Structure formats: C-alpha cells, structure tokens
C-alpha positions as CSV (number, residue, x, y, z in Angstrom):
1,M,156.1,84.2,93.8
2,A,156.8,86.7,97.0
3,S,154.6,89.6,96.2
4,F,156.1,91.4,99.5
5,D,158.9,93.8,98.2
6,V,161.2,93.5,101.3
7,A,164.3,95.0,99.9
8,A,161.6,98.2,99.9
9,A,160.7,97.7,103.1
10,R,164.2,97.6,104.4
11,A,165.0,100.6,102.4
12,Q,162.6,102.6,105.3
13,F,164.5,101.5,108.0
14,P,168.4,103.2,108.7
15,A,169.3,100.5,111.2
16,L,168.8,97.9,108.6
17,Q,171.8,99.4,106.6
18,Q,174.4,97.9,109.1
19,E,176.1,94.5,109.9
20,Q,173.8,93.7,113.1
21,I,171.2,91.5,111.8
22,F,168.4,92.1,114.1
23,M,166.1,89.0,115.3
24,D,165.4,90.2,118.8
25,N,162.1,92.4,117.4
26,A,160.0,90.9,119.8
27,G,161.7,93.2,122.4
28,G,161.6,96.3,119.9
29,S,161.4,96.8,116.3
30,Q,163.8,99.2,114.4
31,V,162.7,102.3,113.9
32,L,161.3,104.0,110.6
33,G,163.5,107.0,109.2
34,S,160.4,108.8,108.6
35,V,159.5,108.6,112.4
36,A,163.2,109.6,113.3
37,D,163.0,112.4,110.8
38,S,159.5,113.6,112.5
39,I,160.7,113.6,116.4
40,R,164.1,116.0,115.3
41,S,161.7,118.4,113.1
42,Y,159.4,118.6,116.1
43,L,162.3,119.2,118.5
44,L,164.1,121.4,116.3
45,N,161.2,123.7,115.4
46,T,158.4,122.8,117.8
47,N,159.6,122.2,120.6
48,V,157.0,124.1,123.2
49,Q,154.2,123.7,125.8
50,L,150.5,123.0,124.4
51,G,147.6,124.9,124.8
52,A,148.9,128.2,124.4
53,T,147.5,131.0,121.8
54,Y,151.0,131.8,120.1
55,K,151.5,130.4,116.8
56,I,154.2,127.7,117.3
57,S,152.3,126.5,120.2
58,Q,149.1,126.2,118.2
59,A,151.3,123.9,115.6
60,S,152.6,122.0,118.1
61,T,148.9,121.3,119.5
62,S,147.0,120.4,116.2
63,A,150.3,118.1,115.7
64,Y,149.9,116.1,119.1
65,T,146.0,115.9,119.2
66,E,146.2,114.9,115.2
67,A,148.4,112.0,116.5
68,Y,145.8,110.9,119.4
69,K,142.9,110.9,116.3
70,V,145.6,108.6,114.1
71,A,146.6,106.5,116.8
72,A,142.9,105.5,117.6
73,R,142.2,105.0,114.2
74,F,144.9,102.5,113.8
75,I,142.8,100.0,116.1
76,N,139.4,101.4,115.1
77,A,138.8,103.1,118.3
78,K,137.9,107.1,119.1
79,P,140.4,109.4,120.4
80,E,138.7,109.8,123.6
81,E,139.2,105.9,124.2
82,I,142.9,105.6,124.0
83,S,145.6,106.8,126.7
84,L,149.4,107.1,125.3
85,G,152.2,106.4,127.5
86,V,155.6,105.3,128.4
87,S,155.1,101.6,128.5
88,T,152.2,99.2,128.4
89,T,153.5,97.8,132.0
90,Q,152.9,101.5,133.4
91,L,149.5,102.1,131.2
92,L,148.3,98.8,132.7
93,H,149.4,99.6,136.1
94,N,147.6,102.9,136.0
95,L,144.3,101.5,134.9
96,S,144.4,98.6,137.8
97,T,144.3,101.5,140.0
98,A,141.6,103.3,138.2
99,L,139.1,100.6,137.4
100,K,136.5,99.8,140.2
101,F,136.3,97.2,142.5
102,Q,134.0,95.2,145.1
103,P,134.6,93.3,147.9
104,G,134.6,89.8,146.5
105,D,135.4,90.4,143.1
106,E,137.6,87.2,141.1
107,L,140.2,88.0,138.9
108,I,140.9,85.5,136.2
109,L,144.6,85.7,135.1
110,S,146.6,83.4,132.0
111,K,149.7,82.1,133.0
112,L,150.7,83.2,129.3
113,N,150.6,86.6,130.1
114,H,153.6,88.9,130.1
115,E,154.1,90.2,133.6
116,A,152.9,93.5,132.4
117,N,149.4,92.1,132.4
118,T,149.7,90.1,135.3
119,A,151.4,92.1,138.0
120,P,149.3,95.1,138.5
121,W,146.1,92.8,138.7
122,V,147.8,90.6,141.5
123,Q,148.7,94.1,143.1
124,A,145.3,95.2,142.8
125,A,144.1,91.8,144.2
126,D,146.5,92.2,147.2
127,R,145.7,95.8,148.2
128,L,141.7,95.1,148.1
129,S,141.7,91.7,149.5
130,L,140.2,90.1,145.9
131,T,140.4,86.3,144.8
132,V,142.9,85.5,141.9
133,K,142.2,82.4,139.9
134,W,145.0,81.0,137.2
135,W,143.7,80.6,134.1
136,A,146.7,77.7,133.2
137,A,147.5,75.8,130.5
138,S,148.0,72.0,130.2
139,D,150.5,71.4,127.4
140,P,154.0,72.5,128.7
141,T,155.2,73.0,125.0
142,N,152.4,74.2,123.8
143,P,150.3,76.3,126.1
144,V,147.4,78.1,124.7
145,C,144.6,80.1,126.4
146,D,142.0,77.7,126.3
147,P,138.3,79.2,126.3
148,A,136.7,75.9,127.4
149,E,139.2,76.4,130.3
150,L,138.3,79.9,130.7
151,K,134.6,78.9,130.8
152,S,135.3,76.5,134.4
153,L,136.7,79.7,136.0
154,L,134.5,82.5,135.2
155,S,131.4,83.4,138.0
156,D,129.4,85.9,138.7
157,K,131.7,87.0,141.0
158,T,134.5,87.7,137.7
159,R,135.2,91.3,137.5
160,L,138.4,91.0,134.8
161,V,139.8,88.4,132.8
162,A,143.6,89.4,131.4
163,C,145.4,87.7,128.5
164,P,147.7,87.9,125.8
165,H,146.1,88.1,122.4
166,A,149.8,86.4,121.2
167,S,152.0,85.0,123.7
168,N,155.6,87.1,123.5
169,I,157.3,83.4,124.3
170,T,155.4,81.0,122.2
171,G,153.7,83.2,119.4
172,N,150.7,81.3,119.3
173,I,147.2,83.6,118.7
174,S,144.5,83.8,121.0
175,P,141.1,83.8,119.8
176,V,140.5,86.8,121.5
177,R,136.8,87.5,119.9
178,E,135.8,83.7,121.6
179,I,137.5,85.0,124.7
180,A,135.5,88.2,124.8
181,D,131.9,86.6,124.2
182,T,132.5,84.0,126.9
183,V,133.7,86.4,129.4
184,H,130.9,88.7,128.6
185,A,128.3,86.2,129.1
186,Y,128.7,87.8,132.9
187,P,128.0,90.9,133.3
188,R,130.5,92.5,135.3
189,A,133.1,91.1,133.8
190,L,135.5,92.7,131.9
191,L,138.3,91.4,129.3
192,C,141.8,93.0,129.1
193,V,143.8,92.1,126.3
194,D,147.8,92.8,125.9
195,G,148.3,92.9,122.2
196,V,152.0,93.6,122.9
197,A,153.4,90.6,120.9
198,L,150.3,90.8,118.0
199,A,150.5,94.7,116.9
200,P,153.2,94.7,114.9
201,H,152.4,91.6,112.7
202,R,148.6,92.0,112.4
203,Q,146.0,94.8,111.9
204,V,144.0,95.6,115.2
205,D,140.4,96.0,115.4
206,V,139.2,96.4,118.7
207,Q,135.5,96.4,117.9
208,T,135.9,93.2,116.1
209,L,137.5,91.8,118.9
210,G,134.9,93.0,121.2
211,V,137.6,93.6,124.2
212,D,137.3,96.2,127.1
213,F,140.5,96.8,127.3
214,Y,143.4,96.4,125.0
215,A,147.2,97.7,125.1
216,F,150.4,97.9,122.6
217,S,153.3,99.4,122.4
218,W,154.6,101.5,119.5
219,Y,158.2,100.7,120.1
220,K,157.3,97.4,118.8
221,V,155.7,98.7,115.7
222,Y,158.1,100.7,114.1
223,G,157.7,103.8,116.1
224,P,158.8,105.9,119.3
225,H,159.2,104.5,122.7
226,L,155.2,105.0,123.7
227,A,152.7,102.5,124.5
228,Q,148.7,102.8,124.1
229,L,145.7,101.7,126.2
230,Y,142.0,101.5,124.5
231,A,139.1,101.2,127.0
232,S,135.8,101.1,125.3
233,Q,133.4,103.8,126.0
234,R,130.7,101.6,127.3
235,I,132.5,100.6,130.6
236,Q,134.9,104.2,131.3
237,D,132.2,105.0,133.9
238,Q,134.2,102.3,135.5
239,V,137.2,103.8,135.2
240,Q,138.0,106.4,137.9
241,S,140.1,109.5,137.7
242,L,143.8,109.5,138.3
243,A,144.1,113.3,137.8
244,H,144.4,116.5,139.2
245,F,140.8,117.5,141.1
246,F,140.4,120.2,138.7
247,K,140.9,118.6,135.3
248,P,138.4,117.1,132.9
249,T,137.3,113.0,132.7
250,N,135.7,112.8,129.1
251,T,138.5,110.5,128.0
252,L,140.4,107.9,129.1
253,D,143.7,109.9,128.3
254,L,142.4,112.8,130.9
255,K,141.7,110.1,133.7
256,L,144.8,107.8,133.4
257,N,147.4,109.9,132.2
258,L,148.6,111.7,135.4
259,A,150.7,114.3,132.9
260,S,150.5,114.1,128.8
261,A,152.6,112.2,127.0
262,N,155.7,112.8,125.5
263,Y,155.0,115.3,122.9
264,E,157.7,115.0,120.4
265,L,157.0,110.9,120.4
266,T,153.4,111.5,120.3
267,Q,153.3,113.6,117.0
268,S,155.4,110.9,115.0
269,I,152.7,108.2,115.2
270,P,151.3,109.3,111.7
271,A,154.9,108.6,110.3
272,V,154.3,104.9,111.4
273,V,150.6,104.8,110.4
274,E,151.6,106.3,106.9
275,Y,154.3,103.6,106.5
276,F,151.1,100.8,105.8
277,G,150.3,103.0,103.1
278,A,146.8,103.8,101.1
279,E,145.8,99.9,101.2
280,P,146.9,98.8,104.7
281,D,144.5,95.9,104.7
282,K,146.7,94.5,101.5
283,T,150.0,95.8,103.2
284,W,149.2,93.5,106.7
285,A,148.5,90.7,104.3
286,E,151.7,91.0,102.2
287,M,153.6,91.5,105.8
288,A,151.8,88.5,107.3
289,A,152.5,85.7,104.4
290,H,156.1,86.8,103.9
291,E,156.3,86.4,107.8
292,E,155.2,83.1,107.8
293,R,157.7,82.0,105.0
294,L,160.3,83.4,107.5
295,Q,159.0,81.1,110.1
296,R,158.8,77.9,107.8
297,I,162.5,78.1,107.2
298,L,163.2,78.2,111.4
299,L,160.7,76.3,112.3
300,D,161.0,73.4,109.9
301,F,165.0,73.6,110.9
302,L,164.1,73.1,114.8
303,T,161.6,70.3,114.3
304,A,163.7,68.2,112.8
305,N,166.2,68.0,115.4
306,D,165.6,65.6,118.3
307,R,167.6,67.4,120.9
308,I,165.5,70.6,120.1
309,T,162.0,71.2,122.1
310,V,160.1,74.1,120.2
311,I,157.6,76.2,123.0
312,G,154.7,76.7,121.1
313,E,152.8,76.3,117.7
314,A,155.1,73.9,115.9
315,S,153.2,75.0,112.2
316,S,154.7,77.8,110.6
317,N,150.7,78.5,109.7
318,K,150.7,82.3,110.0
319,D,146.8,82.1,111.2
320,L,147.6,79.8,114.3
321,R,151.1,82.2,115.4
322,V,153.0,84.9,114.8
323,P,157.1,84.8,114.0
324,V,158.1,84.6,117.7
325,I,160.1,81.4,118.0
326,S,161.1,80.1,121.3
327,F,162.9,76.9,122.0
328,T,165.4,74.7,124.2
329,V,168.2,72.7,123.1
330,R,168.6,69.3,125.5
331,G,172.1,69.6,127.3
332,I,173.0,73.3,126.1
333,G,172.2,76.2,128.1
334,S,170.2,78.7,126.1
335,Q,172.4,81.4,126.9
336,Q,175.3,79.3,126.0
337,L,173.8,79.1,122.8
338,V,172.8,82.5,121.9
339,E,177.0,83.3,122.6
340,A,178.2,80.7,120.3
341,V,176.2,81.9,117.6
342,E,176.9,85.4,118.3
343,R,180.9,84.6,118.0
344,R,180.3,83.0,114.8
345,S,178.1,85.7,113.4
346,A,176.3,88.9,113.3
347,Y,172.8,87.9,114.4
348,G,171.2,89.5,117.5
349,F,168.7,87.5,120.0
350,R,168.4,86.5,123.2
351,S,168.0,84.1,126.1
352,G,166.0,84.1,129.4
353,H,162.3,84.3,130.5
354,M,161.3,87.5,128.6
355,Y,158.9,88.8,131.7
356,S,156.8,85.4,131.3
357,H,158.5,84.0,134.1
358,R,155.2,82.4,135.5
359,L,154.7,80.6,132.1
360,L,158.6,79.4,132.0
361,A,158.5,78.4,135.7
362,E,155.0,76.9,136.2
363,V,153.6,75.8,132.9
364,C,156.6,74.8,130.9
365,G,158.8,73.7,133.9
366,L,162.3,74.9,133.4
367,A,164.3,74.4,136.1
368,D,166.7,77.3,135.2
369,V,164.0,79.9,134.2
370,D,166.5,82.6,134.1
371,D,168.5,80.6,131.6
372,G,164.7,80.1,130.3
373,V,164.6,79.6,126.4
374,V,166.3,80.8,123.2
375,R,164.2,83.6,121.5
376,V,164.4,84.4,117.7
377,S,161.8,86.9,116.6
378,F,161.1,88.2,113.1
379,L,160.0,91.0,111.5
380,H,158.7,91.6,108.0
381,Y,161.7,93.4,107.1
382,N,163.8,90.2,107.9
383,S,164.6,88.3,104.7
384,E,164.3,84.9,103.5
385,A,168.7,85.0,103.4
386,E,168.8,86.2,106.4
387,V,166.5,83.1,108.2
388,E,168.5,80.8,105.7
389,G,172.1,82.2,107.3
390,L,171.0,81.7,110.8
391,V,169.8,78.2,110.3
392,K,173.0,77.1,108.7
393,V,175.0,78.9,111.9
394,L,172.8,76.9,114.0
395,G,173.5,74.0,112.4
396,E,177.4,74.7,112.9
397,V,177.1,75.4,116.4
398,L,174.6,72.6,117.4
399,A,177.4,70.3,115.9
400,S,179.9,71.6,117.8
401,L,178.4,71.6,121.2
C-alpha cells in the first residue's frame, strides 16, 4: 500500500486545483502556495533596499540572509559556498568567465548535457584557445555518462569535466560520486554537475557527491524562479571575482553575483524547504517511491508498443532514473502526437530537443532535431489516476494516427 499521501501534497499547490494536468514538470514545477504567500507578503510589507539600519531594512536583510543559510543547508553546503541567480544558465556563464584557466587546458563535456552546462565552456574554450573533448555516449536509445569512457579522455591537461546528474531527456541518473573520484585522480581537474533534472526528485548532498561545482533551479523544485550554484570552498581561490573592485570576495556570491539576487524570491526559499517537513529523508524517500510507481505505468505502456522507442532507461527502477520520460513514435511526428493528445484531453506536456540539441542530433541521430522527442515529466504531486488517464489517451491517439 502506498505510504505517500498525494492528495495532501496536491493541496499545497494552488495551480493543481484547475482542469490542466501538468506533465511538463521538467520545464518547471508548480509553485507551493506558501512560497507565493511569502513573496506577496514581502512585496507588500518589507520591499526595501537591504543593509540599512532602519527597522524594515533590518527585517528584510535578516530574511534574505537566513534564506541563504537555508538554501545552503538544503544541499549540505555552507552559505559562503553558494550563489543565487536568475537561472542555471546565467550562473554557469558567470562561473565560466570567472574560473581561472591556463594555456593548453582541456575541457571534457558530456553530450548528455543540457546546453546550459555546455555553451559556457565551449565559449570559454573559443575565447581562451582551450581544447574541448566530447564525452559521447555510444547507445543512441539509452545514452549514459560512462565513467570508463571518461577515464579514457582524462589527462594531466584536464581542467574541467561537465556532466548532468540526470539527463533532462532520458531521466537517467549519472554515477556522480564515481565520476568525481575519477576526475579527481588528476589534481587540476574540476567537476561541474548540472543537477537541474535531478534536484526535484532526490535529496542532494554535495559533500557525499564530492563535486566541485553543482547547479540547480529552485523553480523546478516547487519554488521561485531562481537558480543556485555551489562551489566547494576548497577550490574557490581558483574563481576570480566579477564584482566591483571595492566589494569583498570572501563568498562565492560576492564573487559571481553582479548584484544581489532578487530579494522577494530569495527570501521565500525557506518556505520550499519547510515543505519537506521535520523528516526530509523520509519525505524524499516516499516521493521517490511514488514517482517510481508513476513512471512504471507509462513505461510499461510505451515499451509494450513496437512503434515506440523510449530514449533512456526502459526500467522504472528509481535507482536508475527519475520520471522524465522521452520517446519517439515511428511514423508520427512528436509535436503531431502532442497536439493530438491536447485535442482530446487536458494533459500538458511537450516535444522538442529541450536544449539538449547535441544529444538528440549527434548521439540519438534524430533527423528532425527541432521536432525532437515527446517528453512527459512527472513530479510527486501527479497521481496514478492521472498517469493511467494519459496512457488511455495515448492508446486512443496511436490507434487513430
């Protein structure tokens, strides 16, 4: 019997109380009502510049400072090891500009990356005449970040390796700790992990993972439209400051944030973390088990149809994947299928390359990469009944096309 109370979870998300059924969650989760209330209260009561001595400014500064502490604890980091910004893409671009390189340095980039964790490094390589090595996957239907392949690419010239914790196309979970140990066999090599597709589904502990840099987006973890970047204190002397010359440089945020993060959004982060309760380990485990049941329903349907190719791990095992499920249908365009489902139902999901253009074009070999794949992505607030309804509609659409 399921131990996760999906009805209680859904009650915390006002947007779920409408007809639309949200299955495009990898593009952004719905926001908690408590987060929206926090933002509204801030704007109506304490919307002032930080750092002054008058009462309301002190209250705002305290809330902002506390949010940074909570955001850091969320991934088992220190406040001085994180920076908040408008997006993961922006934060990684800032990092690529600030990270110190030397002539001859090599960068190893996974082709499973979302472009947010590729473009900044490619541009840095072009700007500084660095060498890019591509960490390509050999299986076009189930590409993975293979540590053995990575090992063959590493050298004493390796400066940085960039890969996803989970692919935003396949949902496959990468063995980050093994990758980190492999990378750190080379003293100057650093590991930058994009955790955007993983963070809504699993508890993140950057100490256990052993990463140097880790980024994710709060707006995909039930919160405001902000992103967070971690950089281990151990290697922050390798990050130059982008800030005004008179600013201190003793935290990552002071080095990388060209201004303060959005006040009202930042101070709402504690409301997100409170959602996981007094026993967050238990909450995360229950969420993962529930999501495993959801993805099993859809994957069983998809893998039973010989017209359908699932891109990623075909098993529903929660240790191998998160519920981000992409597929193609022989003889049917991806957007064509999406629109056919939309005409029959209130289900909302999407097609395309989802900013993983290199993966779909160069690894999966999709001829029309813009039409790309169909991607359905669940979160813990989706119900089994919703997924069963989706399977029914997909069956009807496939029979008619």
